[in-house]
N, C-alpha and C positions, 0 to 999 in steps of 0.2 A: 185416351180418356175423352168423354164427351165434355164440351166446354160448359162451365158454370160461372156464375158471377160471385164477386166477393160479398155482395148483399145476401146471396144464398148461403155462403159460408157463414156469414154473421148470424143468420137466423138458425141454421142447422146446429151451430156450436154454442148458441146462447152467448155470443161475444159482442164486442163493440168495434165497428169498423172505424179505423183512424186513417183518413185520406180518401182519395177518390175511388169510386167503384170501378172495377176492371173485370175482364173475363180471364179465367185461368184454364189451362188445358192439360195440366198435369200436377201431380203431388209428389213431394220429395221430403225425406227426413234426413238426407245426407248431402251436405254441400259439395261433396266430391262428385256427385252424379246429378245435381240439380241443373236444370237446363232452361232454355228460353220458354217463357210462358208458364213456368211452374209456380206452384204455391208451396213455400217451404214451411214445414212445421218445426219450430225450435223446441225440441224435446229434451228434457233434462234426464240423463241416465246416470248410472253408477259411475261411469268413467268419463263421459263427455256431456257437455251442456251446449245444446244447439244455439243458445242465445249468444255464445261467444263467437259464432261464425256469421251472424247477421250482416256484419259489415262487408262481407265478401259477396253478398247476393247481387248487387248491381252489376258487377263485372261478369257474373254468371248469367246475366240477363233474366234472372228470376222476375216474375211479375209482382209477387207480393209474398207476405209471410204471416204466420200465426205465432203469437208470442204470449207468454204469461207474465211478461214484464213490460212496462212502458219504456219505450226506447226512442231515440232520435234517429229518424231514417227518412230518406227521400222516397222510399217505397211505401205504398199503403200497406197496412197490416190490420189483422183482426186480433184484438186483445181478449184473452180468455183467462179463466181461472187455472186451467190445467190443460196443457197442450196435448198430452197423451190421450186424455179423455176426449178432447176436441177432435182428435184424429178419428177416433171411433165414432163420434157423433156425426161427423161429416160422411164417413163411410156408410153409416146406416141410412143417412139421407140419400146418398148417391145410389145405394142399392135400390132404394124405393123408386128411382127414376126408370127402372127397367122391369118390364113384365116378361121375365124369362125364367125357366126352371133353374133352381139352385139346389145342388146336392151338398149336404154337409156331412163330413166324415170325422169320427173320433174313434178312439180305441187304444188299448194298452200296447198292442203290437199290430203292425201291418197297415196302419192307416195311410202312410205315404204311398206304399205300393198299391193299395186299394184305390187311393185317389188317382194315381196315374192310370190304373186299369179302367176306372170309370171314365176318365177323360178320353182314353183311347177308344172305348166303346161309343161314347156319345159323339166323338169326332167323326164317326162314320156317317152321321146324319146332320149334326149341328156344328156351327162355328163355336168352338168351346174354349173358354178361358179357365185355367186351373191354377191352384197354388203352386208357385215355383219352389222346387226343392222341398224343404220342410218349413217354409215361412208361415207358421200356423199360430202365431201368438198375437198379442195386442197391437203390434205394429205390422207384422207380416200379413195377417188376414185383411186388415183395411187396405193395405197396399195392393193386394190381389184384387179386391173389389174395384179399386180405381183403374184397373186394367180393362174393365168392361167398357166396350165401345158400342156405338149404335149398330154395328154389324154382329155383335155377340149374340149368340142364340142359346147358350147354356153356360152355367158357372159352377165349378166344382171347387169346394173350399174345405181344406183340412183344418181341424181344430185341435190344438194341443193344450195340455193343462198339467199342472202338478199340485194345484190347490183347489178347494171348493170355490165355486163362483166364477171360475175362469171360462168354462164352457158356456155358462149362462150368459156371461158378458158377450162372448163372441157370437153366440146364437142370436142375440138381439141385433147384431149387425148383419149377419148372414140371412136371417129369416128363411131357412131352408124349406123347400117343398118336399124333399126327401132327406131323412136323417138316417145315416148308416153308423152302426157301432160294430166294429170288427171283432172285439172281444173285451173282456174285463179281467185283467190279470193282477200282477203285483207291482207293476211299474209305479213309482212314486208313493209306495205304501208308507214310506218314511214320513210323508206329509199328510197322508189321508187316513192313516191309522189301521185300516183293515181292508180286506177285499170287498166287504159290504160298503165301506166308505168310498172305495174306488168306483164301484158300480153306481152308487148314488151320484157321484160327480159326473160320470159319463152320461147318465140319464138326464142331466141338465139340458142336453141338446133337444129334448122333447119340448121344453118350455116355449121356445120360439118357433116351433114347427107351424107352418101355415095351416089354416083350416083345411081339412081333408088331406093334409099332408100324410106321407107314407113313412113308416118305420121299418127299416131293413136291418135285421139282426142275425148274428151268427148262431145258428142252432147247435153248433158243435162246441160252444163255450158253456161250461157248467154254470157260471154266474148269470149269463144272459138267459139261459134256459129257465131261470127262476122267474123271468118276466112274462112267461107265456100266459099265465092266468091274469095278471094285472094289465097286460097289453094284448088283448085278444085280436086287435086290429093289426098287430105287427106281422110282417112277412119274414119268416125264418128261412135261412138257407143253410145247407149242410150235407150230411151223408145219409140221413134217415128218411126214407120215402114215406114212412108212416106219420112223421111229425113235421117235416120240412116241406114248405110249398115249392121251394126250389132245391134240387139236390143233384149230386153227381153220381154217375154210375159208369161201369166199364172203365175204370181208371187204370192207365198204364204209364208207369214211370220209366220211360224209355232211355233217358240220359239226363245229364244236368241241363241240357238245352232243349229237352222235348218231353212233354207230358200230353198224353191223349186222354180224353174223357168225353162223356156225353152229359150235357146239362139238360135236366128235365125241368122245364119251367111251365107250371100250370098244365102239365101233361104233354107239352110240346117238347120234342127232343131235338137238341142242337149239338151235333158232334163237333168238337173243337180240338185244336192242337196248340198248346202253349209253348212259347219259346223259353221255358224255365221249368223248374222241377220242385216237387215237394207238396205234401198234403196241404200245407198252409197256403201255397200259391193257388191251389184249386179252390180253396175257400174264398180267397180274395177275388178270384175270377168270377165265382158264383155271385158275389156281392155286386160286382160291376155289371154282370149280365142281367141281374135282377133290376138294377136301375135302368138299364137300356130298355127292358120290357115295360117298365112302368112309364117310361117317357115315349112309348110308341114306336120304338125301333122294330124293324122286321127281323126275323131269325137270321136272314142273310147279312143284314147290317150289324147285328150283334156279333155274329161269327167273324166278320171282317174286322170289327173293332178290337175284339179280344185277341185275335190271332196277330194283330199288328203291335201288340204290347211288347216293349223291350224293357228289361229291368234297369232301374236307375243306377248310376255309379255308386259303388260301395254297398250295394244291396244285392247280395247273391250275384255279384259281378264275376263272371267266369273268365279266368286268364290262363291260357295255355302257354307254358314255357317249354324249353327243351327237356327239363327234368320232371316238372310237376304240372298237375292241373290245380290251380288255385281258385278258391271261392272266397273272394274278398267281400265279407259282410261286416265291415268294420264301422259302419255308420253309428250303430248303437247296439245295446244288448240288455236283455232281461231274461229271466228263466224261460219264458214262453218262446221268445225269438231264438234263443240258443238251442232249445230242444227242437224247434222247427228246422233250424239249419242242419242239426245232426240227423234228423229224420230224412232230410232231402238227400243226403249223401249215403245214408245207411244201405239202401237197396242196390247201390252201384257195384259193379264188379271190380276186383282188384283191392289193393290196400287203401284204407281210409285213415286219415289222421285229422285231429282237431287241435288247433292252437288257440287256447282260450285265456281271457283275462278277466278282470273284475267287472261285476255288474253293479252299478251304483244305485243309490237311492232306494235300497231295499229294507232299510230300518234294522230293528233288532234281530229280525229273522234272517239277515243276510248270510251268516255262516251256513244255516240249514239249506237255504235256496241254492247256494253254491255246491254244497255236498250233493243235493238232489240232481243237479245237472251232471256232475261227475258220474253218479250212479246210472243216469239215463244214457250217457255215452257208452258205458260198459254194456248195459242191457241191449242197446241197439247194435252191438257188435263192432264198434269202432276199434280199429287195430291199435292206434297210437293216440294217447291223450297227453297233450302238453299244456301245463298251466304256467303262466308267467304273471307274477304280481305279489300281492300281500298275503296275509294270513287267510283271507277269504278264499283266495285262489288255491292256497295249500289245502283247504278243506275240500275244494273241488277235486283235486287230484287224489286225495285220500278216498273220496267217494268212488272215484273211478277204480282205484286199486281194490278196495273192499268189494266193489261190484263185479270184479273179475276181468277188467280190461287187460289185454295182453301186455302192453307196454305203456308205462305211465312215467312222465318226467315232470319235475317241478323246478322252476328257476325264479329267483326274486327279480332278476332284471333281463331285459332283452339281450343285452350284451352276453350274458351267460348262455342264453339260448343260441345266439349266433355262433358262439365258440363250439357248440356241440351239434350243429345242424347235421353234419355228415353222418353221425352215428344214430340220429333220430329218424331222419326222413330218407326214403329210398326213391330211386328213379321210378317214374310213373305213378307215384302216390297221388291220390286226390286229397287236397288239404283245405279244410275250412278254417278261416281266420276270423275270430269274433271276440269283441269286448266292448264295453261302454266307450263312448266317444273320447272321454277324458284319458283313456289309456293309450290313445294314438297308435293303435295296432296297424294302421295303414303303413307304418314304417316297416313292419314285418313283411307285409305284402311286397313292398318295393325291394326289400332285401332278397326275398326268395325269387322275385321276378328276374333279378339280375344274375342269379346263379346258373 
């Protein structure tokens, strides 16, 4: 982090400095990781109150802190009304100290993978800072901004949300030069009411787009397609050469770890080879390559960057064991991402199995969304469908059965499944494991890995 003073913090946060002015060289919200020269933000959360840990800051060699309570301390601090808001205010100020391109990404599915792909492409030319893992909320995004240093040449920020106003808030901090929306599905429909509501919330990213900023949208998404007339300046990517400015052709899904295609960007053809598989991964790659083109990368740099991408842990992570090929995609799940995972394994040779759990935050339509996923697995020719979980998962397996899947199994618990693995899976099966994060399906991955 570039050094700033407490006076700057005071002004940026609209607070009051108590004590002497000092320079700070880092920001922390966790006393377990706070270090020398850091400014600690005492944030009140649901389970922890950072104010309770202010007393430990001197021994951690922290430089100062931000508090929403008046306290006795030998360290200087900035008193504010709300420490969480102050964190965002300081991040917005700090973002303004750098004249570098910023790419903001949101979407119902694929935003973390797309973020990593964009960073991989931009890193072929720029010293690039990106959101770590999925730290894309009111705390994670500001903390990513604070990683920006004087040597940073590009910043890639993921923006998550499940309520109206959240993308708008994060956008005011990020002030992106390029806004990417990967898609608009049904994630968090429980809170946003409808797919139209979800689309409206995603489009909040345009509010803080810089003048002459670029909008990069997935033309393969039905909801985003409705924006073509309202946003004629948007750059659409997809598979339709008649509608999309950037599109893919000559696609070959060679294996789980290799997909070949040619990206056509404003008429220029760039043949690439991805170290992953699936139609959705091609779309994510097109978004990343579009950003590279907009920021002046050469075709050779774009090709180098996208071919250097490796999938993050628990996102289509391929594990070869003595018995099975496992695809650990257990980070999270919604109807779109589960269907994308199914589509990725469907063209492969040999037997394919899916082990699926509940998809959360789908509201009243949850049973129907689960049933549709089961039907989709059957339509795509998946040999074995296993559902583990509650009544929604039962609906999923019923959808697979009525859809004509060859073998369908349902269990309420993982333990029941473990007791029946040998009669369900066969040697050399390709197995997709996927559910919402709360289901902890990575436990199933570990069980199968050790068999």
